[in-house]
N, CA and C of each residue as an Amber inpcrd file, in Angstrom:
protein
   603
  -5.8850000   8.6680000  17.0540000  -5.5550000   7.2640000  17.2000000
  -4.5120000   7.4280000  17.7760000  -4.0170000   6.5970000  18.7510000
  -2.9880000   6.2920000  19.5530000  -2.2470000   5.2110000  18.6710000
  -1.1170000   5.1040000  18.3120000   0.0050000   4.5960000  17.5470000
   0.3910000   3.1650000  18.3830000   0.5790000   3.7910000  19.4680000
   0.9770000   2.2770000  20.1040000   0.2030000   0.8490000  20.3830000
  -1.3360000   1.3020000  19.6720000  -2.3010000   0.2560000  19.3580000
  -2.7460000  -0.2510000  17.9600000  -1.5710000   0.0060000  16.9830000
  -1.6180000  -0.6170000  15.7810000  -1.3610000  -1.9650000  15.6680000
  -2.5690000  -2.1670000  15.2970000  -2.6470000  -3.9980000  14.9890000
  -2.6040000  -4.5090000  13.6680000  -1.8810000  -4.0060000  12.3700000
  -2.2860000  -4.3490000  11.1660000  -2.5540000  -5.8290000  10.8380000
  -3.7440000  -5.6780000   9.9470000  -3.8390000  -7.2160000   9.4710000
  -4.1100000  -7.0740000   7.8270000  -2.8140000  -7.8070000   7.3090000
  -2.6460000  -7.8440000   6.3320000  -3.8560000  -9.0390000   5.1100000
  -4.4010000  -8.8140000   4.3960000  -5.5140000  -9.3720000   4.0120000
  -4.9440000 -10.3830000   2.8210000  -4.6310000  -9.5420000   1.9430000
  -3.7340000  -9.9940000   0.3910000  -2.2790000  -9.1220000   0.3860000
  -1.0690000 -10.1150000   0.3720000   0.1720000  -9.9070000  -0.3330000
   0.9600000 -10.6210000  -1.4900000   0.3930000  -9.7330000  -2.5450000
   0.5470000 -10.8580000  -4.1090000   1.3800000  -9.7590000  -4.8570000
   2.0510000 -11.0390000  -5.7420000   2.9100000  -9.8630000  -6.8610000
   2.1710000 -10.0370000  -8.5410000   1.4970000  -9.0700000  -8.9350000
   0.5650000  -9.2610000 -10.0250000   1.8100000  -9.1410000 -11.6360000
   1.5140000  -9.7220000 -12.1280000   1.8730000  -9.2490000 -13.2200000
   1.0780000  -9.2320000 -14.8350000   0.5410000  -8.0290000 -15.4470000
  -0.3980000  -7.8460000 -16.3110000   0.3400000  -8.1570000 -17.9290000
   0.6290000  -9.0130000 -18.5750000   1.0850000  -8.8840000 -19.9300000
   0.3750000  -8.3490000 -21.1730000  -1.4540000  -8.3350000 -20.9960000
  -1.7720000  -8.0800000 -21.8820000  -2.7330000  -6.6440000 -21.7810000
  -3.4990000  -5.9600000 -22.4330000  -4.3420000  -5.0080000 -22.3160000
  -5.2150000  -5.0560000 -21.2250000  -5.6640000  -4.1650000 -20.4830000
  -6.4050000  -4.8740000 -18.7100000  -6.9360000  -3.3320000 -18.5150000
  -7.9310000  -3.6210000 -17.9420000  -8.8200000  -2.3460000 -17.0750000
  -9.2770000  -3.2140000 -16.1700000  -8.6200000  -2.1560000 -14.9390000
 -10.4410000  -2.5750000 -13.7310000 -11.0740000  -1.1710000 -13.3600000
 -11.9540000  -1.8840000 -13.7040000 -13.4440000  -0.9950000 -13.2950000
 -13.4100000  -0.2400000 -12.2060000 -13.9670000   0.8310000 -12.0180000
 -14.5050000   1.7890000 -10.9690000 -14.8290000   1.0420000 -10.0700000
 -14.7350000   0.6920000  -8.8420000 -14.9570000   0.2630000  -7.4480000
 -14.4870000   0.6540000  -6.0110000 -14.8360000   0.2610000  -5.2980000
 -14.6330000   1.3020000  -3.6710000 -14.3650000  -0.5070000  -2.7580000
 -12.9090000   0.1010000  -1.9300000 -12.3660000  -1.4390000  -1.5220000
 -13.1650000  -0.8610000   0.0420000 -13.2190000  -2.1750000   0.6790000
 -13.6140000  -1.9960000   1.9390000 -12.0230000  -1.6820000   3.4150000
 -11.1160000  -1.9070000   2.3970000 -10.2050000  -1.7890000   3.5540000
  -9.1140000  -0.9390000   2.7900000  -7.7950000  -1.1310000   3.0210000
  -6.8600000  -0.2480000   2.4640000  -5.9030000  -1.1800000   1.5600000
  -5.5170000  -0.7820000   0.1250000  -4.5480000  -1.0560000  -0.7390000
  -3.3430000  -0.4140000  -1.2120000  -2.1730000  -1.4930000  -0.5150000
  -1.1050000  -0.3770000  -1.6060000  -0.4990000  -1.4300000  -2.8240000
  -0.3740000  -0.1910000  -3.5970000  -0.0830000  -1.2170000  -5.1440000
   0.7740000   0.2570000  -5.4330000   2.2340000  -1.1140000  -5.8490000
   3.6700000  -0.2710000  -5.8030000   3.6120000  -1.0530000  -7.3800000
   4.7050000  -0.2450000  -8.2230000   4.4810000  -0.0670000  -9.6570000
   6.0430000  -0.8100000  -9.6300000   6.3080000  -1.9560000 -10.3130000
   7.6150000  -2.1880000 -10.2130000   7.9470000  -2.2000000 -12.0310000
   7.1450000  -2.3720000 -12.8220000   7.4790000  -2.4830000 -14.1520000
   6.5050000  -2.0950000 -15.2210000   6.8380000  -1.3100000 -16.0340000
   5.4250000  -0.6110000 -16.6700000   4.9790000   0.4730000 -16.1180000
   3.4320000   0.7640000 -17.1180000   2.7080000   2.2110000 -16.5960000
   1.5360000   1.6120000 -16.6790000   0.7260000   2.5620000 -15.7230000
  -0.8970000   2.3860000 -15.3330000  -0.7900000   3.5700000 -15.5750000
  -2.4120000   3.5770000 -15.8910000  -3.1840000   4.7470000 -15.8700000
  -4.5010000   4.8720000 -14.3190000  -4.4050000   5.6640000 -13.3000000
  -4.8360000   5.7030000 -11.6560000  -5.6980000   6.5870000 -11.9930000
  -7.2300000   6.4250000 -11.7210000  -8.1630000   7.2760000 -11.2060000
  -8.4400000   7.0080000 -10.1950000  -8.4420000   8.2740000  -9.3390000
  -8.7560000   8.4180000  -7.9800000  -9.6030000   9.3050000  -7.5490000
 -11.2390000   8.7480000  -7.6440000 -12.1240000  10.1270000  -7.2410000
 -12.2840000  10.5750000  -8.6510000 -11.5890000  11.8870000  -8.8340000
 -11.5800000  12.8650000 -10.0150000 -10.3160000  13.1020000 -10.5210000
  -9.1840000  12.5210000  -9.7850000  -8.0600000  13.0120000  -9.9430000
  -7.9800000  11.6490000 -10.7480000  -6.9430000  12.1030000 -12.2070000
  -5.5850000  11.0660000 -12.7120000  -4.2690000  11.1050000 -12.4260000
  -3.7080000  10.4740000 -12.4490000  -1.9660000   9.6560000 -12.4230000
  -1.7200000   8.8040000 -13.1160000  -0.2160000   8.8870000 -13.7480000
  -0.0400000   8.3520000 -14.5920000   1.3440000   7.8920000 -13.3110000
   1.1760000   6.1220000 -13.5250000   2.0070000   5.4910000 -12.3990000
   3.4620000   4.9750000 -13.5790000   4.5350000   5.6270000 -12.3790000
   5.3320000   4.2400000 -13.4740000   6.3540000   3.6950000 -12.1880000
   7.2990000   3.0490000 -12.8460000   8.5420000   2.4590000 -11.7620000
   8.7470000   2.6960000 -10.6330000   8.5650000   2.5490000  -9.7160000
   9.1080000   3.3030000  -8.3620000   7.9560000   3.9590000  -7.3620000
   6.9380000   4.5680000  -8.0210000   5.4330000   4.8450000  -7.8090000
   4.6680000   3.9100000  -6.9140000   4.2330000   4.8890000  -6.0970000
   3.4140000   3.7880000  -5.1000000   1.6290000   4.6460000  -4.8370000
   0.9480000   3.5460000  -4.7820000  -0.5300000   4.3740000  -4.8540000
  -1.0740000   3.7010000  -3.4610000  -1.9550000   4.8240000  -2.9940000
  -3.0540000   3.8700000  -1.6520000  -4.2550000   4.3420000  -1.6100000
  -5.1860000   3.1420000  -1.9000000  -6.0390000   3.2380000  -1.9310000
  -7.2980000   3.0890000  -0.6460000  -7.8140000   4.0390000  -0.2210000
  -8.4110000   4.0530000   1.2060000 -10.0520000   3.4870000   1.3870000
 -10.4980000   3.2660000   1.9850000 -11.6180000   2.5750000   1.9970000
 -12.8220000   3.6640000   1.5580000 -13.4520000   2.9200000   0.8170000
 -14.6160000   3.6180000  -0.0360000 -14.4690000   4.8250000  -0.8750000
 -12.8150000   4.7610000  -1.2430000 -12.3870000   5.6040000  -2.3960000
 -12.5030000   5.1120000  -3.9700000 -13.4990000   6.1000000  -4.3610000
 -13.8220000   5.0990000  -5.8270000 -12.2160000   5.0170000  -6.8200000
 -12.3220000   4.2020000  -7.2900000 -10.8620000   4.4610000  -7.8600000
 -11.0040000   3.4800000  -9.1120000 -10.1380000   3.2550000 -10.3790000
  -9.8020000   2.1290000 -11.5550000  -8.4870000   2.3490000 -11.9790000
  -8.4050000   1.4350000 -12.6260000  -6.4470000   1.4120000 -13.3240000
  -6.6980000   0.9220000 -14.4550000  -5.5870000   1.2490000 -15.0790000
  -5.5760000   1.1040000 -16.8200000  -4.1610000   0.6440000 -17.1190000
  -4.1430000  -0.1830000 -17.6910000  -2.6150000  -0.9630000 -18.7080000
  -2.5330000   0.5650000 -19.4880000  -1.2230000   0.9310000 -19.4690000
  -0.8690000   1.7970000 -20.7820000   0.2120000   1.0280000 -21.2870000
   0.4980000   0.7810000 -22.6190000   1.4780000   0.6060000 -23.2330000
   1.4370000  -1.1920000 -23.4120000   2.5840000  -1.3930000 -23.9570000
   2.3210000  -2.7970000 -24.6730000   3.5540000  -3.8340000 -23.6640000
   3.8750000  -3.1110000 -22.7730000   5.4620000  -3.5590000 -22.2160000
   4.4240000  -4.4520000 -21.0120000   4.9570000  -5.4280000 -20.6010000
   4.7120000  -5.8620000 -18.8620000   4.3270000  -5.1320000 -18.1030000
   3.3380000  -5.0910000 -16.9360000   3.0210000  -4.4300000 -16.0810000
   3.1280000  -5.2820000 -14.7530000   3.9760000  -4.8890000 -13.9510000
   4.2700000  -5.9600000 -12.5380000   3.7730000  -4.7530000 -11.5370000
   3.0510000  -5.1530000 -10.5080000   2.3540000  -4.4740000  -9.8750000
   2.4310000  -4.9830000  -8.3620000   2.9890000  -5.1790000  -7.1780000
   2.9110000  -5.9880000  -6.0420000   2.1720000  -4.9110000  -5.0540000
   0.9510000  -5.9120000  -4.7760000  -0.0940000  -5.0660000  -3.6970000
   0.1580000  -5.5240000  -2.3640000  -0.8140000  -5.0640000  -1.3530000
  -1.0460000  -5.6010000  -0.3600000  -2.4400000  -4.7010000   0.1260000
  -3.3220000  -5.5490000   0.6140000  -4.4690000  -5.0460000   0.9700000
  -4.5200000  -5.4640000   2.3020000  -5.2440000  -4.3050000   3.5010000
  -4.8050000  -4.6030000   4.3120000  -5.7600000  -3.5080000   5.2360000
  -6.0190000  -4.4140000   6.8560000  -6.5430000  -3.1000000   7.6060000
  -5.3810000  -2.3210000   8.9050000  -6.2330000  -1.3120000   8.9530000
  -4.5610000  -0.9300000  10.3900000  -4.7840000  -0.9770000  11.4340000
  -6.0150000  -1.8480000  11.8670000  -6.4450000  -2.4130000  12.8290000
  -7.0330000  -3.7350000  12.6100000  -6.6100000  -4.7230000  14.1290000
  -7.4100000  -6.0780000  13.3220000  -8.7500000  -5.9850000  14.0210000
  -9.7190000  -6.2860000  13.3730000 -10.7120000  -6.8480000  13.9470000
 -11.3800000  -8.1020000  13.9020000 -12.4710000  -8.3290000  14.7500000
 -13.3740000 -10.1370000  14.7510000 -13.4260000 -10.1460000  13.4250000
 -14.0660000  -9.4360000  12.2800000 -14.4700000  -9.8910000  11.2390000
 -13.2920000  -9.5990000  10.2190000 -11.8890000  -9.2490000  10.4270000
 -11.1430000  -9.1450000   9.2130000 -10.7180000 -10.0700000   8.5370000
 -10.6880000 -11.4120000   9.3620000 -10.6640000 -12.4100000   8.3080000
 -11.8410000 -12.7790000   7.4770000 -12.8910000 -12.5240000   7.7760000
 -14.0410000 -12.3440000   6.7460000 -14.1680000 -11.6070000   5.5910000
 -13.4840000 -10.6550000   5.6650000 -13.8480000  -9.4400000   5.0730000
 -12.8490000  -9.7240000   3.5120000 -13.5900000  -9.5390000   2.2710000
 -13.7260000 -10.0520000   0.9640000 -12.7160000  -8.8350000   0.5900000
 -12.1490000  -8.8800000  -0.9940000 -11.6570000  -7.8660000  -1.6030000
 -12.5210000  -7.3710000  -2.4460000 -13.0000000  -6.1760000  -2.6790000
 -13.8050000  -5.5130000  -3.6370000 -13.7600000  -5.2620000  -4.5470000
 -14.6690000  -6.0230000  -5.8930000 -14.3330000  -5.1180000  -6.9930000
 -16.3220000  -4.5210000  -7.5850000 -16.6810000  -4.0950000  -6.4140000
 -18.1360000  -3.7660000  -6.3510000 -18.0090000  -2.0940000  -6.6580000
 -18.7900000  -1.5080000  -7.1030000 -19.1510000   0.2200000  -7.0760000
 -20.1890000   0.2330000  -5.5180000 -19.6920000   1.2810000  -5.0240000
 -20.8080000   1.9210000  -3.5910000 -21.8460000   1.0090000  -3.8590000
 -22.8400000   1.8000000  -5.1440000 -24.1280000   1.5940000  -4.6440000
 -24.6850000  -0.0580000  -5.2230000 -23.7030000  -0.3600000  -5.4200000
 -23.7580000  -1.8510000  -5.8780000 -23.4410000  -2.7790000  -4.6140000
 -23.5560000  -2.7460000  -3.0610000 -23.1340000  -3.4770000  -1.7370000
 -24.4230000  -3.4190000  -1.2510000 -24.0710000  -5.0320000  -1.0290000
 -25.5120000  -5.1060000  -0.4450000 -25.1290000  -4.3670000   1.1380000
 -26.6480000  -4.6140000   1.9010000 -26.7700000  -4.3340000   3.5550000
 -25.4510000  -4.5150000   4.6090000 -25.1260000  -6.0670000   4.0470000
 -24.1500000  -7.3040000   4.7220000 -22.9240000  -6.1960000   4.5960000
 -22.4590000  -6.3810000   2.9910000 -21.3280000  -5.7650000   3.0160000
 -20.6190000  -4.3430000   3.4020000 -21.7660000  -3.4140000   3.4340000
 -21.4550000  -2.3200000   4.0320000 -20.9290000  -2.6510000   5.3950000
 -21.1820000  -3.3790000   6.0200000 -21.0260000  -3.4680000   7.3830000
 -19.6370000  -3.5230000   7.5440000 -18.8890000  -3.8560000   6.2510000
 -17.3310000  -4.8260000   6.1550000 -16.4850000  -2.8440000   6.0750000
 -16.8930000  -2.1730000   5.7090000 -16.2250000  -1.0100000   5.1180000
 -15.2860000  -0.4140000   7.1030000 -14.2180000  -0.3860000   7.1170000
 -13.1810000  -0.0020000   7.8140000 -13.0050000   1.8060000   7.7870000
 -12.8770000   2.4200000   8.7350000 -12.7010000   3.3920000   9.1220000
 -11.3770000   3.8540000   8.4450000 -11.2280000   5.3360000   7.8090000
  -9.9560000   5.8370000   7.3870000  -9.1130000   6.1110000   8.3550000
  -8.8200000   5.4810000   9.1290000  -7.6790000   6.1670000  10.2640000
  -6.0870000   6.7840000   9.8960000  -5.8690000   6.2550000   8.5900000
  -4.8380000   6.9680000   8.4170000  -4.9170000   8.6400000   8.2220000
  -6.0240000   8.8860000   8.0780000  -6.2960000  10.2380000   7.7400000
  -5.8410000  11.1890000   9.1380000  -5.7090000  10.3950000   9.9530000
  -5.0820000  11.1180000  11.4060000  -3.8540000  11.5790000  11.6890000
  -2.9000000  10.7430000  10.3890000  -1.2340000  11.0490000  10.5220000
  -1.4010000  12.5140000   9.9970000  -0.3280000  13.0460000  10.5860000
   0.1510000  14.7640000   9.7870000   1.5000000  14.7180000   9.2230000
   1.8280000  14.7890000   8.1110000   1.0270000  15.2320000   7.2950000
   0.4900000  13.5920000   6.6250000  -0.9580000  14.0610000   5.4600000
  -1.6540000  13.0330000   5.2440000  -0.8690000  11.9560000   4.1260000
  -0.5400000  10.9810000   3.8970000  -0.0770000  10.2530000   2.9900000
  -1.1210000  10.5190000   1.6290000  -0.6810000  10.9190000   0.4990000
  -1.1980000  11.7250000  -0.6110000  -1.5030000   9.9410000  -1.2940000
  -2.4900000   9.6580000  -2.5780000  -2.6950000   8.8700000  -2.7270000
  -1.7790000   8.2070000  -3.9180000  -0.7160000   9.3620000  -4.0890000
   0.2980000   9.1170000  -5.1270000   1.5110000   9.4520000  -4.5960000
   2.1310000   8.4670000  -4.0190000   3.5400000   8.8340000  -4.2850000
   4.8090000   8.6040000  -4.8430000   5.3340000   9.6400000  -5.5810000
   6.5820000   9.2950000  -6.2740000   8.2290000   9.2830000  -5.2970000
   8.8720000   7.7400000  -4.7760000   9.2980000   7.6730000  -4.1920000
  10.3620000   7.9590000  -4.2690000  11.2370000   8.3760000  -3.0160000
  12.3570000   8.4160000  -3.2150000  13.5070000   7.6480000  -2.6280000
  12.8620000   6.8820000  -1.4870000  13.4020000   5.4130000  -0.8720000
  12.8220000   4.4370000  -1.3990000  12.9730000   4.0270000  -2.9070000
  12.3630000   2.9420000  -3.7110000  12.8330000   2.0120000  -3.1090000
  14.2260000   1.4500000  -3.0920000  14.7950000   0.5000000  -2.8520000
  14.0180000  -0.2120000  -1.4600000  14.2690000   0.3400000  -0.6160000
  14.1190000   0.4570000   0.8850000  12.2420000  -0.0340000   1.0710000
  11.8080000   0.8290000   0.1010000  10.0580000   0.2340000   0.7700000
   9.8190000  -1.1980000  -0.3600000  10.6820000  -1.2890000  -1.5470000
  10.3040000  -2.0610000  -2.1760000  11.0220000  -3.7030000  -1.6980000
  11.8550000  -4.0130000  -1.5140000  12.3660000  -5.0320000  -0.2860000
  11.5520000  -5.5770000   0.8070000  10.5460000  -4.2680000   1.6840000
   9.7480000  -4.5520000   2.6480000   8.5050000  -5.2060000   2.1460000
   8.4220000  -4.4780000   0.8810000   7.0960000  -5.2880000   0.4250000
   7.5620000  -6.5790000  -0.1340000   8.2080000  -6.9650000  -0.5700000
   8.6960000  -8.1470000  -1.5770000   8.6360000  -9.2400000  -0.2690000
   9.4720000  -8.8100000   0.9780000   9.3080000  -9.6510000   2.5280000
   7.8620000 -10.0470000   3.0850000   7.2350000  -9.1430000   2.9860000
   5.8240000  -9.1760000   3.5620000   4.7510000 -10.1720000   2.3670000
   4.9300000 -10.2650000   0.9040000   4.7630000 -10.7810000   0.2770000
   5.2270000 -12.3330000   0.4850000   6.7280000 -12.5570000   0.4560000
   7.0620000 -13.9990000   0.3790000   6.6460000 -14.4500000   1.4200000
   6.2270000 -13.7750000   3.1690000   5.8440000 -14.4160000   4.4420000
   4.4590000 -14.5380000   4.4870000   3.6880000 -13.6910000   3.3940000
   2.4310000 -14.3940000   3.9010000   2.0740000 -15.5800000   2.4370000
   3.2720000 -15.8880000   1.6460000   2.9080000 -17.0550000   0.6000000
   3.7550000 -18.3080000   1.2710000   4.4840000 -18.0640000   1.8730000
   5.0680000 -19.6160000   2.7280000   4.0880000 -19.7720000   3.5490000
   3.5760000 -18.9080000   4.7310000   2.7170000 -18.9240000   5.6920000
   3.9850000 -19.8690000   6.7300000   5.2230000 -19.9390000   7.1770000
   5.6850000 -20.4130000   8.0840000   5.1720000 -20.0330000   9.1490000
   5.3750000 -21.1490000  10.4660000   4.8800000 -20.5830000  11.9610000
   5.0200000 -19.3550000  12.2650000   4.1720000 -18.5060000  12.6080000
   3.7850000 -17.4430000  13.2880000   4.4300000 -16.7030000  11.9030000
   4.2770000 -16.5440000  10.9040000   4.4040000 -15.4860000  10.0340000
   3.7520000 -14.3360000   9.9990000   2.1780000 -14.3310000  10.5840000
   1.3810000 -13.5290000  10.7430000   2.4570000 -12.7070000  11.7040000
   2.9380000 -12.9130000  12.5930000   3.9130000 -12.2360000  14.0780000
   4.7280000 -10.9680000  12.9120000   5.3980000 -11.8640000  12.0620000
   6.2250000 -11.3180000  11.3690000   5.6700000 -10.2640000  10.4020000
   4.7490000 -10.7650000   9.5710000   4.1490000 -10.0790000   9.0020000
   4.0550000  -8.5530000   9.1500000   2.9320000  -8.8380000  10.8290000
   3.0120000  -7.3210000  11.3920000   3.6280000  -6.4180000  11.4360000
   4.8300000  -6.5900000  11.8860000   6.1250000  -6.1120000  12.1590000
   6.5700000  -5.6220000  10.9620000   6.7100000  -6.3920000   9.9900000
   7.1020000  -5.7430000   8.0180000   6.5170000  -4.4910000   7.9440000
   5.2050000  -4.9670000   7.9150000   3.9010000  -3.4920000   7.4320000
   4.5780000  -2.6950000   8.4410000   4.2750000  -2.6400000   9.8690000
   4.5470000  -1.4650000  10.6030000   6.0210000  -0.9580000  10.2470000
   6.9900000  -1.3340000   9.8440000   8.5430000  -0.7040000   9.5640000
   7.6910000  -0.5280000   7.7360000   6.9660000  -0.7210000   7.2020000
   6.9210000  -0.0580000   6.1370000   6.3040000   1.0690000   5.8650000
   5.3070000   1.3130000   7.0110000   4.5010000   2.0770000   7.2670000
   5.1720000   3.2050000   7.8510000   6.3690000   2.9170000   8.9950000
   6.9240000   4.0860000   9.4740000   7.9630000   4.7340000   8.3580000
   8.4120000   3.6580000   7.5400000   9.0150000   4.0170000   6.4110000
   8.4720000   4.9830000   5.5500000   7.2290000   4.7130000   5.1150000
   6.4400000   5.5150000   4.1670000   5.8500000   7.2540000   5.0020000
   5.9440000   6.8800000   6.2090000   5.3820000   8.3600000   6.7830000
   6.6830000   8.9910000   6.9450000   7.9620000   8.3300000   7.2130000
   8.7300000   9.9180000   7.2130000   9.6000000  10.2860000   6.0720000
   9.2390000   9.7940000   4.6340000   9.2040000   9.7250000   3.6190000
   8.5730000  10.7390000   3.3320000   6.8550000  10.6070000   3.3540000
   5.8910000  11.6100000   3.5930000   6.2390000  12.9710000   3.9520000
   6.8190000  12.9880000   5.8150000   7.1520000  14.1530000   6.5100000
   8.1190000  14.7660000   5.8190000   9.4770000  14.0050000   5.4750000
  10.1960000  14.7940000   4.2610000   9.9130000  15.5070000   3.2790000
   9.0780000  14.8580000   2.4080000   8.6130000  15.4340000   1.0660000
   7.5520000  16.8550000   1.2130000   6.9440000  16.6100000   2.3960000
   6.1700000  17.5140000   2.7170000   6.7230000  19.0050000   3.3770000
   7.7310000  18.8280000   4.2090000   8.8640000  19.7100000   4.9230000
  10.3260000  19.7610000   4.5260000  10.5440000  19.8490000   3.1810000
  12.2270000  19.8400000   2.3230000  13.0580000  20.6430000   3.4010000
  12.2040000  21.8920000   3.7730000  12.7970000  22.9000000   4.6790000
  14.3160000  21.8990000   5.8760000  13.1040000  21.1930000   6.5840000
  13.4530000  20.6210000   7.7310000  14.3680000  19.0020000   7.3160000
  14.6230000  18.9950000   6.0260000  16.2400000  17.6820000   5.5450000
  17.3770000  18.3050000   5.5070000  17.6230000  17.3630000   6.3590000
  18.9050000  17.5780000   6.5970000  20.0020000  15.7330000   6.5340000
  21.1540000  16.3270000   6.8960000  21.6510000  14.6660000   6.9270000
  21.1710000  13.5090000   7.3890000  19.9090000  14.0500000   8.1480000
  19.3830000  12.9640000   9.1350000  18.8980000  11.8430000   7.9160000
  17.8600000  12.6480000   7.0700000  17.1010000  11.6520000   6.1660000
  18.0770000  10.9300000   5.1180000  19.4890000  11.2080000   5.0010000
  20.4150000  10.7510000   3.9700000  21.1450000  10.1730000   4.7670000
  21.4600000   9.5880000   6.8740000  21.9020000   8.7630000   7.0880000
  20.9680000   7.6370000   7.5180000  19.1580000   8.0140000   7.4090000
  18.3780000   6.9670000   7.8230000  18.3960000   6.0700000   6.4040000
  18.4680000   7.0080000   5.6220000  18.4310000   6.1160000   4.0510000
  19.5490000   4.7170000   4.0060000  20.7910000   5.5210000   4.2380000
  21.5270000   4.7020000   4.0750000  21.8500000   3.7930000   5.2560000
  21.2730000   3.5740000   6.5420000  21.5100000   2.7670000   7.4700000
  20.5120000   1.7740000   7.0100000  19.2060000   1.9810000   6.4530000
  18.1350000   1.5960000   6.1550000  18.8320000   0.2240000   4.4100000
  19.6560000   1.0510000   3.9900000  20.2580000  -0.1010000   2.9920000
  21.4000000  -0.4490000   3.4820000  22.2590000  -0.4660000   4.3440000
  22.8660000  -1.2990000   5.2420000  22.6680000  -2.2910000   5.9370000
  21.0670000  -2.3290000   6.0400000  20.5260000  -3.6900000   6.9100000
  19.9680000  -4.2310000   5.6380000  19.8950000  -3.7840000   4.6820000
  19.4220000  -4.8850000   3.5560000  20.3730000  -5.7500000   2.8110000
  21.8150000  -5.2960000   3.1770000  22.4750000  -6.5240000   2.4340000
  23.7700000  -6.4910000   3.7720000  23.2430000  -6.4430000   5.1870000
  23.9700000  -7.1850000   6.0990000  24.0270000  -8.6680000   6.1920000
  24.6980000  -9.5430000   6.2150000  24.8820000 -11.1580000   6.6740000
  24.2390000 -10.9730000   7.9240000
């Protein structure tokens, strides 16, 4: 994959509140989803692995990857999330968010599955990430959601840029997490610079 050719398409960007008992049955997606746990706790099953999501955690669901989500406890769960294609395709605007199992897909729906191109990044982004740069990633996610909902002129261009920034921060954080022996003051300086940008007038 050529990083220079990345052209993400954001299909859905929304902030979800779940105040009551809730369970998303097992499904597979045509696209990718990033789900951020802002408040509350969830139990996420991805393939045969089970994770407990707490505030500050991020989940990545890949195309054709079996997963289900269950709300834990009685407190409110807030989970902003993004559905996206890593590369824009002619049918990107037509692809829906799936709530089906793979065996329930029609022949036409099977054509909507995206390639899992994220697996070409090294180290690979895991399904469950306990973030260090929570504030930075949270800020970008909410900026994307705001742009998506307001649909100001040329918002599509701004969303692409914001998403590439989000992916960059996520890839770097994953790199430092997988290579702790390489972590120096550079990582801390990067974090401080991003926070300074957030509050710069």
